FISEPA-439240 format. One record per residue (C-alpha): residue number from 1; residue in three letters; chain; x, y, z. Coordinates in Angstrom, 1 decimal. Layout:
N
+------+------+-------+--------+--------+--------+
| resi | resn | chain |      X |      Y |      Z |
+------+------+-------+--------+--------+--------+
|  NUM |  Ala |     A |      X |      Y |      Z |
...
+------+------+-------+--------+--------+--------+
//
This chain:
107
+------+------+-------+--------+--------+--------+
| resi | resn | chain |      X |      Y |      Z |
+------+------+-------+--------+--------+--------+
|    1 |  Met |     A |    0.0 |    0.0 |    0.0 |
|    2 |  Ala |     A |    1.4 |    3.4 |   -1.0 |
|    3 |  His |     A |    1.9 |    6.0 |    1.7 |
|    4 |  Gln |     A |    0.7 |    9.5 |    1.2 |
|    5 |  Gln |     A |    2.1 |   12.2 |    3.5 |
|    6 |  Ser |     A |    0.9 |   15.8 |    4.2 |
|    7 |  Val |     A |    3.3 |   18.5 |    5.3 |
|    8 |  Arg |     A |    2.7 |   22.1 |    6.3 |
|    9 |  Ser |     A |    5.2 |   25.0 |    6.2 |
|   10 |  Thr |     A |    6.5 |   26.4 |    9.4 |
|   11 |  Arg |     A |    3.9 |   29.2 |    9.4 |
|   12 |  Gly |     A |    1.2 |   26.9 |    8.1 |
|   13 |  Thr |     A |    0.6 |   28.9 |    5.0 |
|   14 |  Ile |     A |    1.5 |   26.2 |    2.6 |
|   15 |  Ser |     A |    0.3 |   22.6 |    2.8 |
|   16 |  Val |     A |    1.1 |   19.8 |    0.4 |
|   17 |  Thr |     A |    0.2 |   16.1 |    0.2 |
|   18 |  Thr |     A |    2.3 |   13.9 |   -1.9 |
|   19 |  Thr |     A |    2.8 |   10.3 |   -2.8 |
|   20 |  Glu |     A |    5.8 |    8.6 |   -1.4 |
|   21 |  Arg |     A |    7.7 |    9.5 |   -4.6 |
|   22 |  Gly |     A |    6.9 |   13.2 |   -4.1 |
|   23 |  Leu |     A |    4.1 |   13.6 |   -6.7 |
|   24 |  Pro |     A |    1.8 |   16.3 |   -5.3 |
|   25 |  Thr |     A |   -1.8 |   15.2 |   -4.9 |
|   26 |  Ala |     A |   -3.0 |   18.2 |   -3.0 |
|   27 |  Leu |     A |   -1.8 |   21.8 |   -2.5 |
|   28 |  Arg |     A |   -3.2 |   24.6 |   -0.3 |
|   29 |  Leu |     A |   -1.8 |   28.1 |   -0.3 |
|   30 |  Asp |     A |   -2.9 |   31.0 |    1.9 |
|   31 |  Pro |     A |   -3.2 |   34.2 |   -0.1 |
|   32 |  Val |     A |   -0.2 |   35.7 |    1.6 |
|   33 |  Glu |     A |    2.0 |   33.2 |   -0.2 |
|   34 |  Leu |     A |    1.0 |   34.6 |   -3.5 |
|   35 |  Glu |     A |    2.8 |   37.8 |   -2.6 |
|   36 |  Lys |     A |    6.2 |   36.0 |   -2.7 |
|   37 |  Pro |     A |    8.3 |   36.1 |   -5.8 |
|   38 |  Pro |     A |    7.3 |   33.0 |   -7.9 |
|   39 |  Glu |     A |   10.7 |   31.4 |   -7.7 |
|   40 |  His |     A |   10.6 |   31.6 |   -3.8 |
|   41 |  Leu |     A |    7.1 |   30.1 |   -3.7 |
|   42 |  Ala |     A |    8.2 |   27.3 |   -6.1 |
|   43 |  Arg |     A |   11.3 |   26.6 |   -4.0 |
|   44 |  Asp |     A |    9.2 |   26.4 |   -0.8 |
|   45 |  Ile |     A |    6.6 |   24.1 |   -2.4 |
|   46 |  Met |     A |    9.3 |   21.8 |   -3.9 |
|   47 |  Ala |     A |   11.1 |   21.6 |   -0.5 |
|   48 |  Leu |     A |    7.8 |   20.6 |    1.1 |
|   49 |  Cys |     A |    7.1 |   18.0 |   -1.6 |
|   50 |  Arg |     A |   10.6 |   16.5 |   -1.1 |
|   51 |  Leu |     A |   10.0 |   16.4 |    2.7 |
|   52 |  Ser |     A |    6.6 |   14.8 |    2.3 |
|   53 |  Ala |     A |    8.1 |   12.1 |    0.1 |
|   54 |  Ala |     A |   11.0 |   11.5 |    2.4 |
|   55 |  Arg |     A |    8.7 |   11.1 |    5.4 |
|   56 |  Ala |     A |    6.5 |    8.7 |    3.5 |
|   57 |  Gln |     A |    9.5 |    6.7 |    2.3 |
|   58 |  Val |     A |   11.0 |    6.5 |    5.8 |
|   59 |  Ala |     A |    7.6 |    5.3 |    7.1 |
|   60 |  Arg |     A |    7.6 |    2.6 |    4.3 |
|   61 |  Arg |     A |   11.2 |    1.6 |    5.2 |
|   62 |  Arg |     A |   10.3 |    1.2 |    8.9 |
|   63 |  Glu |     A |    7.2 |   -0.8 |    8.0 |
|   64 |  Leu |     A |    9.3 |   -3.2 |    5.8 |
|   65 |  Val |     A |   12.0 |   -3.5 |    8.5 |
|   66 |  Asp |     A |    9.3 |   -4.3 |   11.1 |
|   67 |  Lys |     A |    7.9 |   -7.0 |    8.7 |
|   68 |  Gly |     A |   11.3 |   -8.6 |    8.5 |
|   69 |  Phe |     A |   12.3 |   -7.7 |    5.0 |
|   70 |  His |     A |   16.1 |   -8.0 |    4.3 |
|   71 |  Glu |     A |   18.0 |   -4.8 |    4.0 |
|   72 |  Ser |     A |   19.2 |   -5.6 |    0.5 |
|   73 |  Ala |     A |   15.5 |   -5.9 |   -0.6 |
|   74 |  Ile |     A |   14.7 |   -2.6 |    1.0 |
|   75 |  Arg |     A |   17.7 |   -0.9 |   -0.5 |
|   76 |  Ser |     A |   16.6 |   -1.9 |   -4.0 |
|   77 |  Leu |     A |   13.5 |    0.2 |   -3.5 |
|   78 |  Ser |     A |   15.5 |    3.4 |   -3.2 |
|   79 |  Leu |     A |   13.6 |    4.6 |   -0.2 |
|   80 |  Ala |     A |   14.8 |    7.6 |    1.7 |
|   81 |  Thr |     A |   17.0 |    7.0 |    4.7 |
|   82 |  Glu |     A |   16.7 |    8.8 |    8.1 |
|   83 |  Glu |     A |   19.7 |   10.9 |    7.1 |
|   84 |  Glu |     A |   18.0 |   12.0 |    3.9 |
|   85 |  Leu |     A |   14.8 |   12.8 |    5.8 |
|   86 |  Ser |     A |   16.9 |   15.0 |    8.2 |
|   87 |  Arg |     A |   18.3 |   16.8 |    5.2 |
|   88 |  Ala |     A |   14.8 |   17.3 |    3.7 |
|   89 |  Glu |     A |   13.6 |   18.7 |    7.0 |
|   90 |  Asp |     A |   16.6 |   21.1 |    7.1 |
|   91 |  Glu |     A |   15.8 |   22.2 |    3.6 |
|   92 |  Ala |     A |   12.1 |   22.8 |    4.3 |
|   93 |  Phe |     A |   12.4 |   24.3 |    7.8 |
|   94 |  Gly |     A |   16.0 |   25.3 |    8.3 |
|   95 |  Asp |     A |   15.7 |   28.7 |    6.7 |
|   96 |  Asp |     A |   15.2 |   31.1 |    9.6 |
|   97 |  Asp |     A |   15.2 |   34.2 |    7.3 |
|   98 |  Asp |     A |   11.4 |   34.1 |    7.1 |
|   99 |  Leu |     A |   11.0 |   34.3 |   10.9 |
|  100 |  Pro |     A |   10.3 |   37.7 |   12.4 |
|  101 |  Pro |     A |   13.2 |   39.4 |   14.2 |
|  102 |  Thr |     A |   13.0 |   39.2 |   18.0 |
|  103 |  Met |     A |   12.7 |   42.2 |   20.2 |
|  104 |  Leu |     A |   15.0 |   40.6 |   22.8 |
|  105 |  Arg |     A |   18.6 |   41.4 |   22.9 |
|  106 |  Ser |     A |   21.4 |   41.0 |   25.4 |
|  107 |  Val |     A |   22.1 |   43.9 |   27.7 |
+------+------+-------+--------+--------+--------+
//
């Protein structure tokens, strides 16, 4: 059974659902996202699609391990690893440039 995965942006203004190979099956954008330059919006959507796919693939990998499949059989499926999932999360959420500056500073 194929896994589908939904992911939301940090601010919750973009939501994507993809297949475990990253094909988007649903996309929701808050109107504020349409104010971004198109290349930034596309970059954000693609990063969320990659993250969604990686999460679904890691879930599939875990399921197969739990069912006792041999690692060589799992490897042949080219599913994302935990490390690849971590990189996808960093790509999707690691950019703090979009966060508002804090009013706190050291005295």
